[in-house]
C-alpha positions as CSV (number, residue, x, y, z in Angstrom):
1,M,22.8,128.2,95.2
2,R,24.7,128.7,97.7
3,T,25.8,125.5,98.0
4,L,26.6,125.3,94.9
5,I,29.2,128.2,94.9
6,S,30.1,127.5,98.5
7,F,30.9,123.7,96.9
8,A,33.0,125.1,94.0
9,A,34.9,127.5,96.1
10,A,36.0,124.4,98.3
11,A,36.6,122.7,95.1
12,A,39.0,125.8,94.0
13,L,40.7,125.5,96.9
14,L,41.8,122.1,97.1
15,A,42.6,122.1,93.5
16,C,45.2,125.2,94.5
17,S,46.7,123.1,97.9
18,P,50.0,121.3,97.7
19,P,49.8,117.9,97.4
20,A,50.1,115.7,100.6
21,A,53.4,114.9,101.9
22,P,53.8,111.2,101.4
23,D,54.1,109.1,104.8
24,R,57.6,108.8,105.9
25,A,57.6,105.0,106.3
26,D,56.6,104.6,102.7
27,A,59.0,107.3,101.7
28,P,62.9,105.6,100.5
29,S,65.5,106.8,102.6
30,P,68.8,108.4,101.0
31,T,71.2,106.4,100.2
32,P,74.2,108.1,102.1
33,P,77.5,108.6,99.9
34,A,80.2,106.5,99.9
35,P,83.5,106.9,102.0
36,Q,85.9,108.8,100.1
37,Q,89.5,107.2,99.7
38,T,92.4,109.4,98.7
39,A,94.6,107.7,95.7
40,C,97.4,108.3,97.5
41,N,99.5,105.8,95.6
42,A,99.4,102.4,93.4
43,V,100.8,100.3,95.7
44,T,99.2,96.7,95.8
45,P,99.7,94.5,99.3
46,D,99.9,90.9,98.6
47,A,96.4,90.4,100.1
48,S,97.6,86.4,101.3
49,R,100.3,87.9,103.6
50,Q,97.9,88.6,106.6
51,V,99.6,90.6,109.4
52,A,97.9,90.8,112.9
53,V,99.7,93.2,115.9
54,Q,101.4,91.2,118.2
55,A,101.3,92.2,122.1
56,P,104.3,94.1,123.2
57,L,107.5,92.8,123.3
58,A,108.9,91.7,126.3
59,A,112.2,92.5,125.8
60,A,112.2,96.2,124.0
61,A,115.7,96.4,124.8
62,A,115.9,93.7,121.3
63,V,114.2,96.2,119.2
64,S,115.3,99.7,120.8
65,D,118.6,100.3,119.2
66,L,117.6,100.5,115.2
67,R,120.6,102.5,113.7
68,G,119.6,103.0,110.5
69,G,121.2,102.3,107.4
70,A,120.8,102.2,103.5
71,I,117.1,101.6,102.7
72,A,117.1,99.8,99.0
73,P,114.2,100.8,96.8
74,G,111.5,98.7,96.0
75,V,108.2,96.8,97.3
76,Y,108.2,95.8,100.9
77,D,105.7,93.4,102.1
78,L,104.9,93.3,106.1
79,V,105.4,90.1,107.8
80,S,105.1,91.2,111.5
81,A,104.1,94.2,113.7
82,T,104.3,94.4,117.2
83,R,103.1,97.2,120.0
84,V,105.7,99.1,121.9
85,D,104.2,100.4,125.1
86,A,100.7,101.9,124.3
87,A,100.3,101.5,120.8
88,T,97.4,100.9,118.8
89,G,97.4,99.2,115.7
90,W,95.0,97.6,113.9
91,Q,91.9,95.4,114.8
92,G,92.1,92.0,112.8
93,T,94.6,91.2,110.0
94,R,95.8,93.6,107.4
95,A,98.3,92.8,104.3
96,V,100.9,95.8,104.0
97,A,103.1,96.9,101.4
98,L,105.5,99.7,101.3
99,A,107.0,101.1,98.4
100,V,110.2,103.3,98.5
101,T,111.6,105.3,96.0
102,E,114.5,107.5,95.9
103,A,114.4,110.6,93.3
104,P,117.6,111.9,91.6
105,N,117.5,114.9,93.9
106,G,117.7,111.9,96.9
107,V,114.4,112.4,98.5
108,V,113.2,109.1,99.6
109,T,109.3,108.6,99.2
110,F,107.4,105.5,101.0
111,D,104.0,104.7,99.8
112,W,101.7,102.6,102.2
113,A,98.8,100.3,101.0
114,G,97.2,98.6,104.2
115,A,94.5,96.3,103.0
116,A,91.8,94.7,106.0
117,T,90.6,91.2,105.1
118,S,87.2,93.1,104.2
119,G,89.1,94.8,101.2
120,E,88.9,98.3,102.6
121,T,92.2,100.1,101.9
122,D,94.1,102.6,103.6
123,R,97.0,104.6,102.0
124,W,99.4,107.5,102.8
125,T,102.7,108.6,101.0
126,A,105.6,110.2,102.9
127,T,109.0,112.0,102.4
128,F,111.8,110.0,104.2
129,S,114.9,112.0,105.9
130,E,117.8,111.0,108.0
131,I,118.9,114.2,108.4
132,P,119.3,114.9,111.7
133,Q,117.1,112.5,112.3
134,A,114.7,110.0,110.8
135,R,111.3,111.4,110.1
136,L,108.6,111.0,108.1
137,N,106.4,113.8,106.6
138,Y,103.1,112.8,105.2
139,T,102.2,114.5,101.8
140,C,98.7,112.0,101.8
141,G,96.5,110.1,103.5
142,R,97.6,111.8,106.7
143,M,98.9,114.9,108.1
144,G,102.0,115.9,109.9
145,E,105.3,114.8,110.5
146,V,106.9,112.1,112.7
147,D,109.9,110.7,114.6
148,A,110.9,107.3,112.6
149,A,113.3,104.8,113.8
150,F,114.5,102.2,111.1
151,V,117.3,99.5,110.3
152,V,118.4,97.7,107.5
153,Q,119.7,94.2,107.9
154,G,119.7,92.4,104.0
155,E,116.2,92.3,102.8
156,E,114.7,92.9,105.7
157,L,113.6,96.9,107.0
158,R,112.4,97.1,110.2
159,L,110.6,100.5,110.7
160,R,109.2,101.6,113.9
161,L,106.5,104.8,113.8
162,P,104.7,106.2,116.5
163,D,101.0,104.8,117.2
164,G,98.3,106.0,119.6
165,A,99.1,109.1,122.0
166,N,101.7,107.1,123.5
167,G,103.6,104.3,121.8
168,A,104.5,102.9,118.4
169,L,104.7,99.8,116.2
170,D,107.6,98.2,115.4
171,L,106.9,96.9,111.5
172,V,108.9,94.3,110.0
173,F,109.2,94.2,106.3
174,D,110.7,91.7,103.9
175,R,111.8,93.1,100.2
176,R,109.9,91.5,97.2
């Protein structure tokens, strides 16, 4: 009789115990969430126009005098990118489109979209001001304000933006 009571007590304890944890090797690993992309704008780069960042210019004086001009609203495609000083730039190639708009109140906005060959797209939006000096104030996708330099010659826009701690990128765009 004692054996029967001991067996019944053991069975009751087993029935009340939580189930054994699954073996970690058999358990499926949780899927990490996909990276979130901020949709700052709807600009689409022309994937056939991939541009690699070139080595620093030997004659930096050729691009040091960027005196501004009137930037016509429209979409511009990147045709070249060159490091100035210790800029980092990007790896591989990238297609970039820059949409320039001007609001009725005179505020100029730059919408940037850059796509790597993998299809990953980098987007940002900034307001552009020339007074008292050329500056970008990022409003989406990046933060802060940066000094800029630019020159417009016909349908070409040359824009110099800070990149990395001690450099800049000299970016040349053609208007579509």
